[in-house]
C-alpha positions as CSV (number, residue, x, y, z in Angstrom):
1,M,70.3,-16.0,17.4
2,P,67.3,-18.1,15.7
3,E,66.3,-16.0,12.7
4,S,62.4,-15.4,12.1
5,Q,60.4,-16.1,9.1
6,P,58.3,-13.5,7.6
7,A,54.7,-13.9,7.5
8,A,53.0,-14.9,4.3
9,K,51.4,-12.0,2.2
10,L,47.6,-11.8,3.6
11,S,45.0,-12.8,1.0
12,L,41.4,-12.3,1.7
13,S,38.2,-13.4,-0.4
14,F,34.3,-12.8,0.9
15,A,30.9,-12.1,0.0
16,K,28.0,-10.3,1.7
17,L,24.2,-11.1,2.7
18,V,22.1,-8.3,3.3
19,A,18.4,-8.4,3.9
20,T,15.9,-6.0,2.3
21,P,15.3,-3.2,5.1
22,T,11.7,-3.0,6.7
23,D,10.3,0.1,8.6
24,T,11.3,-1.6,11.9
25,A,14.7,-3.6,10.9
26,W,17.5,-2.5,8.8
27,S,20.9,-3.8,8.3
28,Q,24.2,-3.6,6.3
29,A,27.5,-5.5,5.8
30,Y,30.7,-3.4,5.4
31,N,34.5,-4.4,4.2
32,A,37.4,-2.1,4.5
33,G,40.9,-3.9,3.8
34,N,41.1,-6.6,6.8
35,V,38.5,-5.6,8.7
36,F,34.9,-6.8,8.4
37,V,31.8,-5.4,10.0
38,C,27.7,-6.7,10.1
39,I,25.1,-4.5,11.9
40,S,21.7,-4.1,12.4
41,L,19.4,-2.1,14.2
42,T,15.9,-2.9,15.2
43,A,12.9,-1.4,17.0
44,D,12.5,-2.4,20.6
45,E,8.9,-3.9,20.8
46,E,8.9,-2.6,24.3
47,K,9.7,0.8,23.3
48,E,7.5,3.6,21.8
49,I,9.6,4.6,18.7
50,D,9.5,8.2,17.3
51,E,7.9,8.3,13.7
52,E,10.7,10.6,12.5
53,L,13.2,8.2,13.4
54,S,15.1,6.9,10.4
55,L,16.9,3.5,10.9
56,H,18.9,3.9,7.5
57,T,19.9,7.3,9.0
58,V,21.4,6.2,12.6
59,G,22.7,3.4,10.8
60,K,24.5,5.2,8.4
61,D,25.8,7.8,11.0
62,L,26.9,4.8,13.3
63,F,29.1,3.4,10.5
64,N,30.7,6.7,9.6
65,I,31.7,7.0,13.3
66,L,33.3,3.6,13.6
67,Q,35.0,4.2,10.3
68,S,36.4,7.3,11.8
69,E,37.2,5.9,15.3
70,Y,38.6,2.4,13.9
71,F,40.9,3.8,10.9
72,T,42.6,6.8,13.3
73,L,43.8,4.1,15.8
74,Q,47.4,4.4,16.1
75,E,47.6,0.7,17.5
76,K,44.7,-1.9,16.4
77,N,44.8,-4.4,19.5
78,I,41.8,-5.7,21.5
79,A,41.3,-3.0,24.1
80,N,41.2,-0.2,21.3
81,I,39.0,-1.7,18.9
82,K,36.5,-2.4,21.7
83,T,36.7,1.3,22.4
84,A,35.9,2.0,18.8
85,I,33.0,-0.1,18.9
86,Q,31.5,1.2,22.1
87,T,32.1,4.8,20.9
88,S,30.2,4.0,17.5
89,I,27.1,2.6,19.4
90,A,27.0,5.2,22.2
91,N,24.7,7.2,20.2
92,V,22.0,4.7,19.0
93,P,18.6,5.8,20.3
94,A,17.5,3.7,23.4
95,Q,14.5,2.8,21.3
96,L,16.6,0.9,18.9
97,K,18.6,-2.3,19.7
98,V,21.9,-3.1,18.1
99,S,23.7,-6.2,16.7
100,L,27.4,-5.6,15.6
101,T,29.9,-8.6,14.6
102,L,33.6,-7.5,13.7
103,A,36.4,-9.9,12.3
104,F,40.0,-8.1,12.4
105,F,42.6,-9.9,10.3
106,K,46.2,-9.0,11.2
107,D,48.8,-11.1,9.0
108,N,47.7,-14.9,10.7
109,T,46.0,-13.6,13.4
110,L,42.3,-13.1,13.5
111,S,40.5,-11.1,16.4
112,V,36.5,-11.3,16.6
113,F,34.0,-8.8,18.6
114,I,30.3,-9.1,19.2
115,A,28.3,-6.1,20.6
116,G,24.4,-7.1,21.2
117,K,23.6,-10.4,19.7
118,G,25.6,-12.2,17.3
119,K,27.6,-15.4,16.0
120,I,30.9,-15.9,14.5
121,I,31.6,-19.5,12.7
122,M,34.9,-21.0,11.3
123,K,35.2,-24.2,9.4
124,R,38.7,-25.6,9.4
125,K,39.2,-28.3,6.9
126,D,36.3,-30.7,7.5
127,K,35.1,-29.2,10.7
128,I,32.6,-26.3,11.5
129,G,32.6,-24.7,15.2
130,V,31.5,-21.4,16.7
131,L,34.2,-19.2,17.7
132,L,32.3,-16.4,19.6
133,S,28.5,-16.1,20.4
134,K,26.4,-13.8,22.4
135,N,22.4,-14.1,22.6
136,G,22.1,-10.7,24.3
137,N,21.3,-12.3,27.7
138,E,24.5,-11.3,29.0
139,D,25.7,-7.6,30.2
140,D,26.2,-4.7,27.6
141,A,30.2,-5.7,27.3
142,I,31.4,-6.0,24.1
143,T,32.8,-9.9,23.8
144,S,35.9,-10.8,22.1
145,A,38.3,-13.6,21.0
146,S,41.4,-13.8,19.1
147,G,43.7,-16.4,17.4
148,Y,45.7,-17.8,14.5
149,V,44.4,-18.9,11.5
150,E,45.2,-21.6,8.9
151,N,45.4,-21.6,5.0
152,A,41.6,-22.0,3.8
153,D,39.9,-21.3,7.2
154,T,36.7,-20.0,6.1
155,V,34.7,-17.5,8.6
156,L,30.9,-16.5,8.7
157,I,30.1,-13.3,10.7
158,E,26.2,-12.9,11.4
159,T,24.3,-10.5,13.2
160,G,21.9,-11.9,15.7
161,Q,18.7,-11.9,13.7
162,F,20.7,-13.5,11.1
163,A,22.2,-16.5,13.5
164,S,18.5,-16.8,15.1
165,S,16.9,-17.4,11.8
166,I,18.9,-19.5,9.8
167,P,19.0,-23.0,11.0
168,Q,22.5,-24.7,11.7
169,E,22.1,-27.7,9.2
170,I,21.7,-24.9,6.4
171,I,25.0,-23.2,7.3
172,Q,26.6,-26.7,7.5
173,Q,25.2,-27.8,3.9
174,A,26.1,-24.2,2.5
175,F,29.7,-24.6,4.0
176,E,30.1,-27.7,2.1
177,L,30.8,-25.5,-0.9
178,D,34.3,-24.1,-1.4
179,L,33.9,-20.5,-2.4
180,P,32.3,-17.7,-0.4
181,N,30.0,-16.5,-3.3
182,D,28.6,-20.0,-3.8
183,I,28.1,-20.2,0.1
184,V,26.1,-16.8,0.0
185,E,24.0,-18.2,-2.7
186,A,23.2,-21.1,-1.0
187,L,22.3,-19.0,2.1
188,S,20.7,-16.1,0.0
189,P,17.0,-17.8,-0.6
190,Q,16.7,-18.9,2.7
191,M,17.4,-15.5,4.5
192,H,15.1,-13.6,1.6
193,K,12.2,-15.7,2.0
194,Q,11.8,-14.1,5.8
195,D,10.7,-10.8,6.2
196,N,13.6,-9.8,8.9
197,G,15.5,-6.6,7.8
198,G,18.1,-6.9,10.1
199,Q,20.0,-10.1,8.6
200,S,23.3,-9.6,7.6
201,A,26.3,-11.8,7.0
202,I,29.8,-12.3,5.5
203,V,31.8,-15.4,4.7
204,I,35.3,-14.6,4.8
205,Q,38.1,-17.0,3.2
206,Y,41.8,-16.8,4.5
207,R,44.5,-17.7,2.1
208,G,47.9,-16.7,3.9
209,A,50.3,-18.5,5.8
210,T,49.2,-21.5,8.0
211,H,51.7,-20.3,10.9
212,F,53.9,-17.7,11.8
213,V,57.3,-18.3,13.7
214,A,58.4,-15.4,15.8
215,T,62.3,-14.7,17.0
216,D,62.8,-15.8,20.4
217,E,63.7,-12.6,22.1
218,L,60.3,-11.4,22.8
219,D,60.4,-10.0,26.1
220,A,58.5,-10.8,29.2
221,E,55.6,-8.3,28.6
222,D,55.2,-9.4,25.0
223,E,55.0,-13.1,26.2
224,E,52.5,-12.3,29.1
225,N,50.2,-10.1,26.4
226,S,50.3,-12.7,23.9
227,V,46.6,-14.1,23.4
228,I,47.9,-17.8,21.8
229,S,51.4,-18.3,21.8
230,N,51.1,-21.3,19.7
231,P,48.9,-22.0,16.8
232,S,48.5,-25.6,17.9
233,Q,46.4,-23.8,20.9
234,Y,43.6,-22.4,18.8
235,P,40.1,-23.7,20.0
236,P,39.1,-27.2,18.1
237,L,36.6,-27.1,15.4
238,D,33.7,-29.4,16.5
239,S,30.1,-29.5,17.8
240,S,31.2,-29.6,21.5
241,L,33.1,-26.0,21.3
242,P,31.5,-23.8,23.9
243,P,29.3,-20.9,22.4
244,D,31.8,-18.1,24.0
245,T,35.2,-18.1,23.8
246,Q,36.2,-14.6,25.1
247,E,39.7,-13.3,25.5
248,D,40.1,-9.3,26.5
249,E,44.2,-9.2,26.5
250,P,45.9,-7.0,23.8
251,L,46.6,-8.6,20.5
252,Q,50.1,-10.0,20.2
253,Q,52.3,-7.9,17.9
254,A,54.1,-10.1,15.4
255,V,57.8,-9.7,15.5
256,R,58.9,-9.3,12.0
257,K,62.4,-10.2,10.6
258,P,65.2,-7.3,10.7
259,F,66.0,-5.9,7.2
260,S,69.2,-7.4,5.7
261,L,71.7,-6.1,3.0
262,P,73.3,-8.2,0.3
263,T,76.7,-9.5,0.8
264,V,79.2,-6.8,-0.4
265,K,82.3,-8.2,-2.0
266,N,85.9,-6.2,-1.8
267,F,84.7,-3.6,0.4
268,R,87.2,-1.9,2.0
269,F,88.3,1.2,4.3
270,R,91.2,2.6,4.2
271,F,92.5,4.9,6.8
272,H,96.0,6.5,7.8
273,F,96.0,4.8,11.8
274,N,97.8,2.0,12.5
275,F,94.8,-0.3,13.1
276,N,95.8,-3.9,12.8
277,H,93.7,-6.4,11.0
278,R,91.7,-7.4,13.6
279,R,90.7,-3.9,14.4
280,R,90.0,-3.2,10.9
281,L,87.7,-6.0,11.1
282,Y,85.5,-4.7,14.0
283,L,85.3,-1.3,12.5
284,N,84.2,-2.7,9.4
285,I,81.5,-4.4,11.3
286,A,80.4,-1.5,13.3
287,L,80.0,0.7,10.5
288,I,77.9,-1.9,8.2
289,L,75.7,-2.6,11.1
290,A,75.5,1.1,12.1
291,V,74.2,1.5,8.0
292,I,71.6,-1.7,8.5
293,L,70.3,0.0,11.7
294,I,69.8,3.6,9.8
295,I,68.1,1.7,6.8
296,S,66.0,-0.1,9.1
297,I,64.8,3.1,11.1
298,F,64.2,4.9,7.9
299,F,61.8,2.2,6.8
300,T,60.0,1.5,10.1
301,F,59.2,5.3,10.0
302,K,58.4,5.1,6.4
303,K,56.4,2.4,7.1
304,Y,54.4,3.8,10.0
305,N,53.8,7.3,8.1
306,D,52.4,5.0,5.0
307,D,49.9,3.2,7.5
308,K,49.2,6.4,9.2
309,Q,48.4,8.2,5.7
310,S,46.4,5.2,4.7
311,A,44.2,5.0,7.9
312,L,43.4,9.0,7.4
313,F,42.2,8.0,3.9
314,Q,40.0,5.1,4.7
315,S,38.5,7.6,7.1
316,I,37.8,9.9,4.4
317,Y,37.4,8.6,0.8
318,P,35.3,5.2,1.4
319,P,32.7,7.9,3.3
320,A,32.5,10.2,0.9
321,Q,32.6,7.9,-2.4
322,Q,29.6,6.3,-0.5
323,Y,27.9,9.6,0.1
324,Y,28.3,10.7,-3.5
325,S,27.1,7.1,-4.9
326,E,23.8,7.7,-2.6
327,G,23.5,10.9,-4.1
328,K,23.8,10.0,-7.6
329,G,20.9,7.3,-6.8
330,L,18.7,9.8,-5.2
331,A,19.3,12.8,-7.8
332,T,16.2,11.9,-9.7
333,V,14.1,10.6,-7.1
334,N,14.7,13.0,-4.2
335,A,16.6,16.2,-5.0
336,S,17.1,17.4,-1.5
337,L,18.0,14.2,0.1
338,S,20.7,13.7,-2.9
339,Q,21.9,17.3,-2.3
340,E,22.6,16.5,1.4
341,N,24.6,13.5,0.3
342,F,26.5,15.3,-2.2
343,Q,27.3,18.3,0.7
344,K,28.2,15.7,3.0
345,A,30.7,14.1,0.3
346,E,31.8,17.6,-0.1
347,K,32.8,18.4,3.4
348,L,34.6,15.1,4.2
349,L,37.0,15.7,0.9
350,T,37.3,19.4,1.3
351,N,38.5,19.0,4.8
352,G,40.7,15.6,4.0
353,E,42.4,17.2,0.6
354,A,44.5,19.5,3.1
355,K,45.9,16.5,5.1
356,F,47.5,14.9,1.8
357,S,50.7,16.5,0.0
358,N,50.0,17.4,-3.5
359,N,51.6,14.8,-5.3
360,S,50.5,11.7,-3.6
361,S,48.0,9.2,-5.1
362,Y,45.9,9.8,-2.2
363,Y,45.5,13.5,-2.8
364,Q,44.9,12.9,-6.4
365,Q,42.0,10.4,-5.4
366,I,40.5,13.0,-3.4
367,S,40.8,15.8,-5.7
368,D,39.3,13.7,-8.6
369,L,36.3,12.6,-6.6
370,L,35.7,16.3,-4.9
371,T,35.4,17.4,-8.8
372,Q,33.0,14.7,-9.5
373,V,31.0,15.8,-6.4
374,N,31.1,19.5,-7.2
375,N,29.9,18.8,-10.7
376,A,26.9,16.9,-9.3
377,L,26.2,19.7,-6.9
378,Q,26.3,22.1,-9.9
379,N,23.9,19.9,-11.8
380,N,21.7,19.5,-9.0
381,T,21.2,23.1,-8.0
382,Q,20.8,23.9,-12.0
383,G,17.8,21.5,-11.8
384,Q,16.1,19.4,-14.5
385,S,16.4,21.4,-17.9
386,T,13.0,21.0,-19.9
387,N,12.1,21.9,-23.5
388,A,9.2,24.2,-23.7
389,S,6.4,23.9,-26.5
390,A,3.8,26.6,-27.3
391,V,0.4,25.4,-26.4
392,S,-3.2,26.9,-27.3
393,P,-5.0,27.1,-23.6
394,P,-8.7,25.8,-23.6
395,A,-11.3,29.1,-23.5
396,N,-11.9,30.7,-20.2
397,T,-9.0,29.1,-18.2
398,I,-6.8,31.7,-16.2
399,L,-3.9,31.7,-18.7
400,A,-6.1,32.3,-21.5
401,D,-8.2,35.1,-20.0
402,E,-5.0,36.5,-18.4
403,Q,-3.4,36.3,-22.0
404,G,-6.5,38.7,-23.3
405,M,-6.6,41.0,-20.6
406,T,-4.2,43.6,-20.3
407,D,-5.9,45.9,-17.6
408,G,-5.8,42.6,-15.1
409,L,-3.3,43.5,-11.9
410,A,-3.6,39.9,-10.7
411,F,-5.6,37.0,-11.5
412,G,-6.7,33.4,-9.3
413,Q,-8.9,31.0,-9.8
414,N,-11.0,27.7,-8.2
415,N,-13.0,25.1,-10.0
416,T,-15.6,26.9,-11.3
417,D,-14.4,30.7,-11.9
418,V,-11.3,32.7,-12.6
419,Y,-10.9,36.0,-10.8
420,E,-9.4,39.2,-11.8
421,I,-8.5,42.4,-9.9
422,T,-8.3,45.7,-11.6
423,N,-7.6,49.3,-10.2
424,S,-11.7,49.7,-10.0
425,A,-13.1,46.4,-9.3
426,I,-12.7,42.6,-9.2
427,T,-14.7,40.2,-11.6
428,M,-15.4,36.9,-11.7
429,I,-15.3,35.1,-15.1
430,S,-17.4,31.9,-15.4
431,K,-14.9,29.1,-16.7
432,S,-18.2,27.4,-18.5
433,D,-19.3,30.3,-20.7
434,G,-17.0,33.1,-20.2
435,T,-19.6,35.3,-18.4
436,K,-18.0,38.4,-16.5
437,T,-19.8,39.5,-13.5
438,D,-18.2,42.4,-11.2
439,I,-18.4,41.5,-7.6
440,I,-16.6,43.8,-5.4
441,K,-16.3,47.6,-6.3
442,N,-13.0,49.3,-5.3
443,N,-13.9,51.9,-2.6
444,N,-10.3,52.8,-1.7
445,Y,-9.8,49.0,-0.5
446,W,-6.9,48.1,-2.5
447,S,-4.5,50.3,-4.3
448,T,-1.3,47.8,-5.1
449,P,-2.3,44.4,-5.4
450,V,0.1,41.8,-6.3
451,A,-2.3,38.8,-5.7
452,I,-6.0,37.4,-5.5
453,V,-7.1,34.1,-4.1
454,P,-10.6,32.8,-3.8
455,Y,-10.8,30.0,-0.9
456,D,-13.8,28.8,0.9
457,G,-16.4,31.5,-0.5
458,N,-14.0,34.2,0.2
459,I,-11.8,36.5,-1.6
460,Y,-8.6,37.3,-0.3
461,V,-6.1,40.3,-1.7
462,L,-2.6,40.7,-1.1
463,D,-2.0,44.8,-1.3
464,Q,1.4,45.6,-0.7
465,S,0.0,49.0,0.9
466,K,-3.2,47.6,2.3
467,G,-2.3,44.4,3.8
468,L,-3.6,41.2,3.4
469,L,-7.7,41.9,2.8
470,K,-10.4,39.4,3.1
471,F,-13.6,39.9,1.5
472,V,-16.3,37.9,3.2
473,A,-19.3,36.6,1.2
474,G,-22.7,37.8,2.6
475,G,-26.4,38.5,1.7
476,G,-25.6,41.5,0.6
477,G,-22.6,41.0,-1.1
478,Y,-18.8,40.9,0.1
479,G,-17.8,42.7,3.4
480,R,-14.1,43.9,3.8
481,D,-12.2,42.2,6.5
482,Y,-8.2,41.8,7.3
483,Y,-6.8,38.2,7.5
484,F,-4.4,39.4,10.4
485,H,-6.1,41.1,13.3
486,S,-2.6,41.7,15.3
487,N,0.9,41.3,14.8
488,A,0.5,41.7,11.0
489,P,3.7,41.3,9.1
490,S,4.7,43.8,6.7
491,V,3.9,42.8,3.0
492,S,5.6,46.0,1.4
493,S,8.0,43.6,-0.7
494,A,5.4,40.6,-1.2
495,T,5.0,39.5,-4.6
496,G,2.7,36.4,-4.6
497,M,0.4,34.2,-2.3
498,A,-1.3,30.9,-2.4
499,I,-4.1,29.4,0.2
500,D,-4.4,25.6,1.0
501,G,-5.7,26.1,4.3
502,S,-2.9,28.0,5.3
503,V,-2.0,31.5,3.9
504,W,1.4,31.2,2.0
505,L,3.2,34.5,1.2
506,L,6.3,35.1,-1.4
507,F,8.5,38.1,-0.8
508,K,11.1,39.7,-3.1
509,N,13.8,38.7,-1.3
510,G,13.2,35.0,-1.9
511,S,11.7,34.3,1.9
512,I,8.6,32.2,1.9
513,Q,6.3,32.3,5.0
514,Q,3.3,30.3,6.0
515,Y,0.4,31.3,8.2
516,T,-2.6,29.7,9.7
517,S,-5.4,31.3,11.3
518,G,-3.4,34.3,11.3
519,S,-0.3,32.7,13.1
520,S,3.0,32.2,11.8
521,N,3.9,28.5,11.4
522,N,7.5,29.4,11.7
523,L,8.3,27.7,7.9
524,Q,12.1,27.1,7.6
525,V,12.8,26.6,3.7
526,S,15.9,24.1,3.4
527,G,17.9,22.3,1.0
528,L,18.1,25.1,-2.0
529,L,21.7,25.7,-2.5
530,K,21.0,28.4,-5.2
531,P,19.0,31.2,-3.7
532,L,15.7,32.3,-5.2
533,S,16.1,35.7,-7.4
534,N,13.6,38.0,-8.1
535,P,10.6,35.3,-7.6
536,T,7.0,36.6,-8.6
537,K,4.5,33.7,-8.2
538,I,3.8,31.1,-5.8
539,V,1.2,28.1,-6.7
540,T,-0.2,25.3,-4.0
541,D,-4.1,24.4,-3.1
542,I,-5.3,21.6,-1.1
543,T,-5.3,19.4,-4.3
544,L,-1.5,20.0,-4.7
545,E,0.8,18.3,-2.7
546,N,3.8,20.4,-3.0
547,V,4.4,24.1,-3.1
548,Y,5.8,25.8,-6.4
549,V,7.8,29.3,-7.0
550,L,8.4,31.2,-10.2
551,D,12.1,32.1,-9.7
552,T,12.0,34.6,-12.9
553,G,15.5,35.6,-11.8
554,N,17.0,32.3,-12.3
555,G,14.8,31.3,-15.1
556,R,13.3,28.3,-13.3
557,I,10.2,27.2,-11.3
558,V,11.3,25.7,-7.8
559,K,9.3,22.8,-6.2
560,F,9.3,22.4,-2.3
561,D,7.5,20.2,-0.3
562,K,5.0,21.4,2.2
563,N,7.5,21.5,4.9
564,G,9.7,23.9,2.8
565,K,12.3,21.3,1.8
566,Y,13.8,21.7,-1.9
567,Q,12.3,18.6,-4.1
568,S,13.5,19.7,-7.6
569,S,13.7,22.5,-10.2
570,Y,12.8,23.2,-13.8
571,T,14.7,25.6,-16.1
572,S,13.6,26.7,-19.5
573,S,14.0,29.8,-21.2
574,V,10.5,31.0,-21.3
575,L,10.8,31.3,-17.3
576,A,12.8,34.4,-17.5
577,N,9.8,36.5,-18.8
578,A,7.3,34.5,-17.2
579,K,3.9,36.4,-16.2
580,D,2.0,33.4,-14.4
581,F,1.8,29.5,-14.5
582,T,-0.6,26.5,-13.4
583,V,0.8,23.3,-12.1
584,D,-1.0,20.0,-13.0
585,E,0.5,17.2,-10.8
586,T,-2.0,14.5,-11.9
587,N,-0.7,14.7,-15.5
588,K,2.9,16.1,-14.8
589,K,3.1,19.2,-16.8
590,I,3.5,23.1,-16.1
591,D,1.7,25.8,-18.1
592,I,3.4,29.0,-18.3
593,L,2.3,32.6,-19.9
594,S,5.1,34.1,-21.3
595,Q,5.6,37.0,-23.8
596,G,2.0,36.6,-24.7
597,K,1.9,32.9,-25.2
598,V,1.1,29.9,-23.4
599,W,3.7,27.2,-23.1
600,E,4.1,23.9,-21.8
601,I,6.8,21.9,-20.0
602,S,7.1,18.4,-18.4
603,M,7.7,17.8,-15.0
């Protein structure tokens, strides 16, 4: 029986090209081991696009599904890889067009796939040709091809946008260079001078065996399923090559040389039976073959388990590492989105950690990354620690007035005046000269007020016993009314109020409610890992872009956007005993009244 030759060790070098995303186009290039993927998402001009649809989010989910489907395949043949690609693009919204090109190397065999538009080119020696091309006018089927690669073959996989935007002569000129990095540098200026965010490509150079010789004992089924039985049958590389080379048969499985043992000298078996020399020889040969078979089976199962563990690791670690890196990059820009990425990474790693033995290298890598993710989550929860410095507030400002008055139950302000509510009256204090005027007497209107806010000429008072009072300005003074005329919520545990056209109510249990024209907006606060503890003040108005809450229980001020999404927080030792605060978003500072002094922190 002829002896098969083992395949040379696979060696691949590559470089990526990815365009800057736009509002209507996004692309990415991805590599993991011997698989390479280029993908783009573009808005369909004929269909209306949802404004909340994020191409980046859809693309990231697509990659995650593709990784999960691909790396858990028991057998990576053409049919299974097609199924993995089809599953990954199935949930892409109909308003978006997908272009996906994939190249998979196994030993000295290359399989290529295209979903949507795309092109795959190869340079072999001094010839350049198209391996596979799809212009999107065909049906939705995923096209594929496979064949042998030779040493120094260079492959370019492109999204449809890249293929249609970069002229063929430019690619041919770039391919005169030897290294993938040099080819990418030559193509990069051509790509970036076009405003097309859907362009991405990968240049891959194969360094391995020029051919592979299999044993002559392939069974009939293997021979039928073989894509190309001889490397010389690979499609010629010249300008006349047809644009589409499709092949849907399963990828040929390489037959490896059986494991062999070194020659064992002076090896004898001693028996108490009367075996002649020939029988003893046959017995020795049988025993040696049995040992070889057992060892071969052992290493075959070991390799199978190793490959399975490696695929599982690849489906967990790289996506989690990507979420972690994105979370770190967003930490100072968008704390809420940063936190979401950290949480996704934590979930992947926590679920994956239990799938590996404690003494494996995979377990250790996952455990180390999980520690980093948990530390990042902890830091993100604690917020930005800032130093507070004592300042002297300008005269007749709300914190200056509040600092000097001991009988005020609550304070509010607008551009011209400060408003103080006591047990007996509401007093207006001019910011220009400090003149005080009692504008509303307490005729049993309020008993336990916790907030007062002037808005649009009227005065709103939040009273835990009486509800949300509205004093409407008129010719004879202020008339009492109620903000809620039906379905009024209980405000017995309310601690703060702010108005920006809608009414924002803060409650002792940390909940925040928003009402417009007396009806609830069903606000849902999100992204806050560490709950509010004994919050006492809420600040926003029509001039502020965000909502700020004094969280005295945690010694911090928490910032939300006006959809209730957590943005960031600021911690300082003076906040645990803070009484009130004001926010200046323009100058990025917060003034705090605490322990009889006014302090300032930077945002």
